Every structure is written in C-alpha cells, then in structure tokens.
C-alpha positions as CSV (number, residue, x, y, z in Angstrom):
1,M,-10.5,-64.1,-10.6
2,Q,-7.2,-62.8,-10.5
3,R,-7.7,-60.4,-13.0
4,R,-10.8,-58.3,-11.1
5,T,-9.0,-58.9,-7.8
6,L,-6.2,-57.1,-9.1
7,F,-8.6,-54.3,-10.6
8,A,-10.5,-54.5,-7.0
9,L,-6.9,-53.6,-6.1
10,A,-6.1,-50.5,-8.1
11,A,-9.6,-49.1,-7.1
12,L,-8.7,-49.5,-3.6
13,I,-5.9,-47.7,-4.2
14,G,-7.1,-45.0,-6.2
15,A,-9.4,-44.5,-3.3
16,F,-6.9,-43.8,-0.8
17,A,-4.9,-42.5,-3.0
18,A,-6.8,-39.9,-4.6
19,P,-7.4,-37.7,-1.8
20,A,-3.8,-37.5,-0.3
21,F,-3.5,-35.7,-4.4
22,S,-5.7,-33.3,-3.8
23,Q,-4.6,-32.3,-0.1
24,S,-1.0,-31.7,-2.5
25,K,-2.2,-29.2,-4.6
26,E,-1.2,-25.7,-4.0
27,I,-2.5,-21.9,-4.2
28,R,0.1,-20.3,-5.8
29,I,0.6,-16.3,-5.4
30,A,3.4,-14.9,-6.8
31,H,4.5,-11.8,-5.5
32,V,5.9,-9.2,-7.6
33,Y,7.8,-6.2,-6.1
34,G,10.6,-3.5,-6.4
35,K,12.7,-6.7,-3.8
36,T,16.1,-3.8,-5.7
37,G,15.8,-0.6,-7.3
38,P,14.1,3.0,-6.2
39,L,11.8,1.5,-3.3
40,E,14.0,-1.3,-3.1
41,A,13.4,-0.4,1.2
42,Y,9.3,-0.4,0.6
43,G,9.6,-3.4,-0.9
44,K,11.0,-5.3,1.6
45,Q,8.9,-4.5,4.0
46,T,5.8,-5.6,2.1
47,Q,7.1,-8.5,1.9
48,T,7.9,-9.3,5.6
49,G,4.6,-8.1,6.1
50,F,2.8,-10.0,3.1
51,M,4.7,-13.6,4.6
52,M,4.0,-13.0,8.4
53,G,0.8,-12.4,7.7
54,L,0.4,-15.5,5.7
55,D,1.6,-16.6,7.9
56,Y,-0.9,-15.7,10.9
57,A,-3.9,-15.6,8.6
58,T,-3.3,-19.5,8.1
59,G,-3.1,-20.1,12.3
60,G,0.4,-20.8,10.4
61,T,-0.1,-23.8,8.2
62,M,0.5,-21.9,5.4
63,T,-2.6,-24.1,4.0
64,V,-6.1,-23.1,3.3
65,A,-9.1,-25.8,2.4
66,G,-5.9,-28.2,2.6
67,K,-4.3,-26.7,-0.3
68,K,-0.7,-25.5,0.1
69,L,-0.5,-21.8,-0.5
70,V,3.2,-21.4,-2.5
71,V,5.1,-18.0,-2.9
72,I,7.0,-16.9,-5.8
73,E,8.6,-13.8,-5.6
74,K,10.1,-11.9,-8.8
75,D,11.9,-8.5,-8.5
76,D,10.7,-6.1,-11.5
77,Q,13.0,-3.5,-9.8
78,G,10.8,-0.7,-10.4
79,K,10.7,-0.9,-14.4
80,P,7.3,-1.3,-15.9
81,D,8.3,-2.7,-18.9
82,L,9.9,-5.6,-16.1
83,G,8.0,-5.9,-14.1
84,K,4.7,-6.1,-17.2
85,S,6.9,-9.1,-18.1
86,L,7.2,-11.2,-15.0
87,L,3.5,-10.7,-14.1
88,A,3.1,-12.9,-17.3
89,T,5.9,-15.5,-16.5
90,A,3.9,-15.7,-13.3
91,Y,0.7,-16.2,-14.5
92,S,2.0,-18.5,-17.9
93,D,4.8,-20.1,-17.0
94,D,5.2,-20.7,-13.2
95,K,1.6,-21.0,-13.6
96,A,0.4,-18.7,-10.5
97,D,-2.5,-19.1,-9.8
98,L,-3.1,-14.9,-8.3
99,A,-0.6,-12.3,-7.3
100,V,-0.1,-9.4,-5.8
101,G,2.3,-5.7,-6.5
102,T,4.0,-4.1,-6.4
103,T,5.7,-1.6,-5.4
104,G,6.0,1.9,-7.8
105,S,3.1,3.0,-9.6
106,G,4.3,3.4,-12.4
107,V,5.2,-0.6,-12.7
108,A,1.6,-0.9,-10.9
109,L,0.4,0.1,-14.1
110,A,1.6,-1.5,-16.3
111,M,0.4,-4.8,-14.9
112,L,-3.0,-4.5,-15.0
113,S,-3.6,-5.2,-18.6
114,V,-1.5,-8.6,-17.8
115,A,-3.8,-10.0,-15.6
116,E,-7.3,-9.5,-17.5
117,E,-5.1,-11.1,-20.7
118,Y,-4.3,-13.4,-18.4
119,K,-8.0,-13.0,-16.2
120,K,-6.3,-13.5,-12.8
121,I,-6.3,-11.7,-10.3
122,L,-3.7,-9.1,-9.0
123,L,-4.2,-7.7,-5.8
124,V,-1.7,-4.7,-5.8
125,E,0.0,-3.6,-2.7
126,P,1.2,-0.5,-2.5
127,A,1.5,1.2,-5.4
128,V,-0.8,4.3,-4.9
129,A,-1.3,6.2,-7.7
130,D,-5.7,6.7,-8.2
131,S,-5.6,5.9,-11.7
132,I,-4.6,2.3,-10.4
133,T,-8.7,1.6,-9.3
134,G,-9.0,4.9,-11.8
135,D,-9.2,5.3,-15.3
136,K,-6.1,1.9,-15.9
137,W,-8.8,-0.1,-13.6
138,N,-9.8,-3.6,-15.0
139,K,-11.9,-5.7,-12.9
140,Y,-9.4,-8.2,-12.0
141,I,-8.0,-5.2,-9.6
142,F,-7.6,-5.4,-6.4
143,R,-5.8,-3.0,-3.7
144,T,-5.1,-3.1,-0.3
145,G,-3.2,-0.2,-0.6
146,R,-4.5,3.0,0.3
147,N,-4.8,5.4,-3.2
148,S,-3.9,9.2,-3.9
149,S,-7.5,10.2,-3.1
150,Q,-7.2,8.6,0.6
151,D,-3.9,10.2,1.4
152,A,-5.1,13.5,-0.3
153,I,-9.0,14.5,1.7
154,S,-7.2,12.8,5.2
155,N,-4.2,15.5,4.5
156,A,-7.0,17.8,3.4
157,A,-8.9,17.4,6.4
158,A,-5.7,17.4,8.9
159,L,-4.8,21.5,7.1
160,D,-7.8,22.8,5.2
161,K,-8.5,26.1,7.4
162,P,-9.2,29.5,6.4
163,G,-5.9,31.2,5.4
164,V,-3.9,28.9,5.0
165,S,-1.6,28.9,1.8
166,I,-0.4,25.9,0.6
167,A,2.4,24.8,-1.8
168,T,2.9,20.9,-3.1
169,L,6.5,19.5,-3.7
170,A,5.6,15.8,-5.4
171,Q,7.5,14.1,-7.0
172,D,6.7,13.8,-11.5
173,Y,5.4,11.1,-12.3
174,A,1.6,9.2,-11.0
175,F,2.4,9.3,-7.2
176,G,3.3,12.6,-6.7
177,R,0.6,14.2,-10.0
178,D,-2.5,11.4,-9.4
179,F,-1.8,13.1,-5.5
180,V,-1.9,16.5,-5.8
181,K,-4.7,16.5,-8.2
182,A,-6.7,14.8,-5.4
183,F,-5.5,16.8,-2.5
184,K,-6.4,20.4,-4.7
185,E,-9.8,18.7,-5.0
186,S,-9.9,18.4,-1.7
187,I,-9.3,21.5,0.2
188,K,-12.1,23.8,-0.5
189,T,-10.8,27.0,2.8
190,A,-7.2,26.7,2.6
191,K,-5.8,28.0,-0.9
192,I,-3.2,26.2,-3.2
193,V,-0.6,29.1,-4.4
194,H,1.5,26.5,-6.7
195,E,2.4,23.2,-7.6
196,E,6.5,21.9,-7.7
197,Y,6.9,18.9,-9.4
198,L,10.9,17.5,-9.2
199,P,12.1,14.8,-11.0
200,A,12.1,10.9,-8.8
201,N,15.8,11.0,-8.3
202,T,15.8,14.3,-7.1
203,T,18.9,14.9,-4.7
204,D,18.9,18.8,-4.6
205,F,16.1,20.5,-4.2
206,T,17.7,23.5,-3.9
207,A,16.2,25.4,-6.4
208,G,13.2,23.9,-6.5
209,A,12.2,25.0,-2.6
210,Q,13.3,28.6,-4.0
211,H,10.3,28.2,-6.1
212,L,8.2,27.3,-3.3
213,I,9.7,30.3,-1.3
214,D,9.2,32.6,-3.5
215,K,5.5,32.2,-3.9
216,L,4.9,32.0,0.1
217,K,6.7,34.6,1.4
218,G,5.1,38.0,1.9
219,L,1.2,36.0,1.7
220,P,-0.2,36.6,4.9
221,G,-1.9,34.2,7.3
222,R,-0.5,30.6,7.9
223,K,1.7,28.7,5.1
224,I,2.5,25.5,4.4
225,I,4.4,23.6,1.9
226,F,3.0,20.7,1.5
227,I,5.7,17.5,0.9
228,N,4.4,14.2,-1.0
229,W,7.8,12.4,-1.4
230,A,8.8,8.6,-1.9
231,G,12.5,6.2,-2.4
232,T,15.2,7.9,-2.4
233,G,16.4,12.4,-2.0
234,N,15.3,13.8,1.0
235,P,13.1,16.8,0.9
236,F,13.2,17.2,3.9
237,K,16.6,18.9,3.7
238,I,14.8,22.5,2.6
239,A,14.2,23.0,6.0
240,D,17.3,24.3,6.6
241,M,16.4,26.9,4.0
242,D,15.6,29.6,6.6
243,L,11.7,28.4,6.5
244,K,10.7,29.9,9.9
245,R,12.3,33.0,8.4
246,Y,9.5,33.9,6.1
247,G,6.6,32.4,8.3
248,I,6.5,29.1,6.4
249,E,5.7,25.8,7.9
250,I,6.3,21.8,6.7
251,A,3.4,19.5,6.1
252,S,3.2,15.3,5.0
253,G,1.8,12.7,5.0
254,G,3.3,9.2,6.8
255,N,6.6,7.5,5.6
256,I,8.9,4.9,6.9
257,L,11.1,5.3,9.9
258,P,14.2,5.7,8.6
259,A,12.3,8.8,6.1
260,M,10.8,9.9,9.4
261,V,14.0,10.5,11.4
262,A,14.2,13.7,8.7
263,Y,10.3,15.2,10.8
264,K,12.4,14.7,14.4
265,Q,13.9,18.2,13.8
266,L,10.0,19.7,12.5
267,P,8.2,19.2,15.8
268,G,4.6,19.9,16.0
269,M,4.3,19.1,11.6
270,E,1.3,18.0,11.2
271,G,-0.3,16.0,8.6
272,A,-2.1,12.7,7.7
273,L,-0.4,9.1,7.8
274,Y,-1.2,5.8,6.7
275,Y,0.3,3.7,9.1
276,Y,2.4,4.1,13.0
277,F,2.4,0.8,14.5
278,A,1.5,2.4,18.3
279,I,-2.0,4.1,17.2
280,P,-3.7,1.5,16.0
281,K,-5.7,-0.8,18.6
282,N,-7.0,-4.2,17.0
283,P,-5.6,-7.8,17.2
284,V,-3.6,-7.8,14.5
285,N,-2.0,-4.9,15.2
286,D,-1.0,-6.5,18.7
287,A,-0.1,-9.8,16.9
288,M,2.2,-8.5,14.4
289,V,3.9,-5.6,16.2
290,A,4.9,-8.2,18.5
291,R,5.9,-11.2,16.0
292,H,8.1,-7.9,14.8
293,Y,9.8,-7.2,18.2
294,S,10.0,-10.4,18.2
295,Q,11.7,-11.5,14.5
296,F,13.8,-8.4,14.3
297,K,13.8,-6.5,17.6
298,T,12.5,-3.4,16.1
299,P,8.3,-2.1,15.8
300,P,6.8,-3.3,11.3
301,D,7.2,0.0,9.3
302,F,4.4,1.5,6.8
303,F,4.3,-1.2,4.2
304,T,4.8,-3.9,6.8
305,A,1.4,-3.2,7.9
306,G,0.3,-3.0,3.6
307,G,2.0,-6.8,2.5
308,F,0.0,-7.9,6.7
309,S,-3.3,-6.6,4.7
310,A,-2.9,-8.1,1.8
311,A,-2.1,-11.8,2.3
312,M,-5.2,-11.2,5.2
313,A,-7.3,-10.4,2.5
314,L,-6.6,-13.1,0.8
315,V,-6.7,-15.9,3.0
316,T,-10.1,-14.4,3.6
317,A,-10.7,-14.6,0.8
318,L,-10.0,-18.2,-0.2
319,K,-11.1,-19.7,2.8
320,K,-14.2,-17.8,1.4
321,T,-14.4,-20.1,-1.8
322,N,-13.4,-23.2,0.1
323,G,-9.7,-22.7,-1.4
324,D,-11.1,-22.2,-5.4
325,T,-9.1,-19.7,-7.1
326,Q,-11.6,-18.9,-10.5
327,A,-10.6,-15.5,-11.1
328,D,-15.1,-15.1,-10.6
329,K,-16.0,-16.5,-8.7
330,L,-13.0,-14.6,-6.0
331,I,-14.5,-11.5,-7.5
332,Q,-18.0,-12.2,-6.5
333,T,-16.7,-12.6,-2.9
334,M,-14.1,-10.3,-2.4
335,E,-16.5,-7.4,-4.1
336,G,-17.9,-5.5,-0.5
337,M,-15.8,-8.4,1.1
338,S,-14.6,-6.7,4.9
339,F,-11.3,-8.4,6.4
340,D,-9.2,-7.2,9.4
341,T,-5.5,-5.9,9.1
342,P,-3.5,-4.2,11.4
343,K,-5.5,-0.4,10.8
344,G,-8.4,-2.3,11.5
345,K,-11.4,-3.9,9.6
346,M,-11.1,-2.9,5.0
347,T,-13.6,-3.4,2.9
348,F,-13.1,-3.9,-1.1
349,R,-15.7,-0.7,-2.6
350,K,-17.6,-3.1,-5.1
351,E,-16.8,-0.6,-7.6
352,D,-13.3,0.3,-8.0
353,H,-12.4,-2.9,-5.5
354,Q,-10.7,0.1,-4.0
355,A,-10.1,-1.0,0.2
356,L,-11.6,1.5,2.3
357,Q,-10.0,2.1,5.4
358,S,-9.4,4.5,7.9
359,M,-6.6,7.4,8.0
360,Y,-4.6,9.0,10.6
361,H,-4.5,12.5,11.8
362,Y,-1.0,13.1,13.6
363,K,1.4,15.7,15.2
364,I,4.5,15.3,15.5
365,K,6.3,15.5,18.8
366,V,10.0,14.6,20.1
367,D,10.9,11.5,22.2
368,P,14.0,10.6,23.0
369,A,13.2,7.5,23.1
370,F,13.4,7.1,19.3
371,A,15.4,8.1,16.6
372,W,12.1,9.3,14.0
373,G,9.6,12.1,14.8
374,V,6.9,10.3,16.5
375,P,3.8,10.3,14.9
376,E,0.7,11.8,18.2
377,L,-3.0,10.7,17.1
378,V,-5.2,13.8,16.8
379,H,-7.9,12.4,14.6
380,E,-8.6,8.5,13.5
381,I,-9.8,10.1,9.7
382,T,-12.2,6.9,9.7
383,A,-13.6,5.9,5.9
384,A,-17.2,7.0,6.6
385,E,-15.6,10.6,7.2
386,M,-13.8,10.4,3.5
387,A,-15.8,10.8,-0.2
388,I,-13.6,8.9,-1.8
389,P,-14.6,9.3,-5.5
390,I,-14.4,6.2,-7.7
391,R,-12.5,7.5,-10.5
392,N,-12.8,4.7,-13.0
393,K,-15.9,4.1,-16.3
394,R,-17.3,0.8,-15.0
C-alpha cells in the first residue's frame, strides 16, 4: 500500500514537473558576425538591430511558443576560416538550433557548407554577394539581406538613361565583382566604359581614380563614376580631383551614416539604397526608429534595419512552427513566407530563399540639421519592379 502511494505521488509530481520542464526549453540562435575587423561598424549595427528586433517581435518576452530565445554571439573578425569554424562549433558544441550571419560576403560563402553539413538553417544577414543565394547556395540558406543583383538593378533603374557613360569603382572580391557583374547585366541604355577594382583595404584612391578619369574625360553626354564600396577607406575622396573640370559626377548606393558624411559634399548625387530611417513609412519602422532614439539618442542605421529584419523573419517562422526548429519544418514554412520588416513586407522566394524587398531611388540634399548628406526619396523601387535573376542550380 505504501509503495503504491509512493508511485502515485511520483507520477503526480511528474505530471506537474513535465509542463514546467517543457516551458524551460530553449531555442538557441548563433549570431556569427564581424564584431571586430574591417566591417566592425556594420556587424555591431546588425547585432543591435537583431536583438532589438527579437524583443519587438516577441512583445518583450524573448520567448516563442513558451521557449526562451538564447542568442550565442561569435566574432568571426572578418576571416572566412574563422567564421566557418565558429559556425561548426555553434552547431555542434553550443547546440545552436539555427544561425544568423554574417557581415562579410567572403566569410558567409565559407559558412554555407557548414549549414548543409549540420543540416541546420543559416539566415544570411547582411552579406551581399549574389553567389550566396546563387551557385554556392544550398537549401539550408535563407537571406534577409539584399543581394548584389537587388543593389545593381535598383541603381541601374536610377541611372540607366540615354547618353550616359559609366565607369565603376569596386572592391576586388565577391562583394564588388558580383555587384558590377549584375550592374552591367542591368544596364540597357547607358554604356559601361571601364571597371576599376581595388583591394578592399585601399586608402589611397588616386591611381584608380586617374584610370577612371582617363576613360571618361572627353566622352560626350553625362559621365558618371559609380562607387560600390564597403568598410574602411573613403573612395569619395576622389571628388577632390576636380572631377567637375571633366564634367564627371559620382553616383553610389547607400551606406551607413558615418560614410554618408562624404555625401554631404555631393548635393544632387543619385543612386539607389537599401534603407534610410526617414524613408519607409510603416509601423515596424516607426517602432524601430523610436526605440533606437530612446536607447541611443541617434537614428537607426543601414545595418540596424537588416538585423531587425532578420529577427522578424525568424520569429515569424518560429511562431508558425510553434517553436519547432527542425530544418525541414522551417524550410517548408519559410519558403514563400512573407514577414513584416522596417522596410515593409519581405517575402522569401521559394526558388533560392532570397528575400524580395523594395529599394529606394534617392537624390542627396544638404540639411544643416544632419552631419551626413540626406537621401531624399525619388521613387520606391518595389520588388515587383525588379526582375531579380535566380542564379542557383536548384
């Protein structure tokens, strides 16, 4: 009788303990990014946006389906081999259910095969190279960040006009070369007359700029040097080489606010950008901007929006799976999934898991209230207006 009573008590305790145990389960998310290294500023913004986005998307609870979201941070320092190793460690030793990352395209490309090996989701943000969702892609890869084609096609839409000659200045690695390749494919009316590639750590742009000037000067019509640059170095210094003497102007996509201080010297400059805090009009962006001002006394930046978008995508997917992190379940859920972001609605394309999204044709104006050149919206280039190529082999 006593033994039966003990068994009954044990069963009763187990019945009450089981729900409590299930509520303590975690969803472990590895965030691999360039916390230090050449893209440190971008990585830190992404981390800020990601954590802010998780808090917003979960209503401040940092839980989904009763499971606590645990973020494990890894600093890849912008090094491909290190990023690859850290992701493997996160999946294996840290028991990460899925991962987000990373900042640099070269590091992201090195990480793709790790996700496939461990059969776990890697959500790429903000690395840009087309090949990430192109010929190096596998089914475990999703990307909320824009790709080179989205950058290129939107900038082509802003600049591709009759009588325009364009020379490009870009970094000599995947980020720069993928952009120029896609940009050339997107230009239908203007002419690309020269491509200049410089090492990513370049600080003196004089020689490269002279090559560009030599190719453009003397040509009829509008003449543009298009700059596609990330990280250290300030290629906009080439404006000091008296470009106006040759009738040459500069164009570029967007960048983080400190880099756009150089844009203030270029009023009227055109291009297309991924994000500027004052452009999108939607509740998610309003919330992010307000939170960022409250916490940091500054507006959110380019990559803050990207990190926030990644968080919105993950929480949307995890809510739909009721907290199930099995890769096959998440893939089935995320393919074709739409989700809200500071840029408005994004949708993961089923064929390559690239998030389709708006870009913004802008023109720079000078506003004394801001240290940077302010991009004024000319036209929102919607996803429907951009024929983004599918470059994978699926």
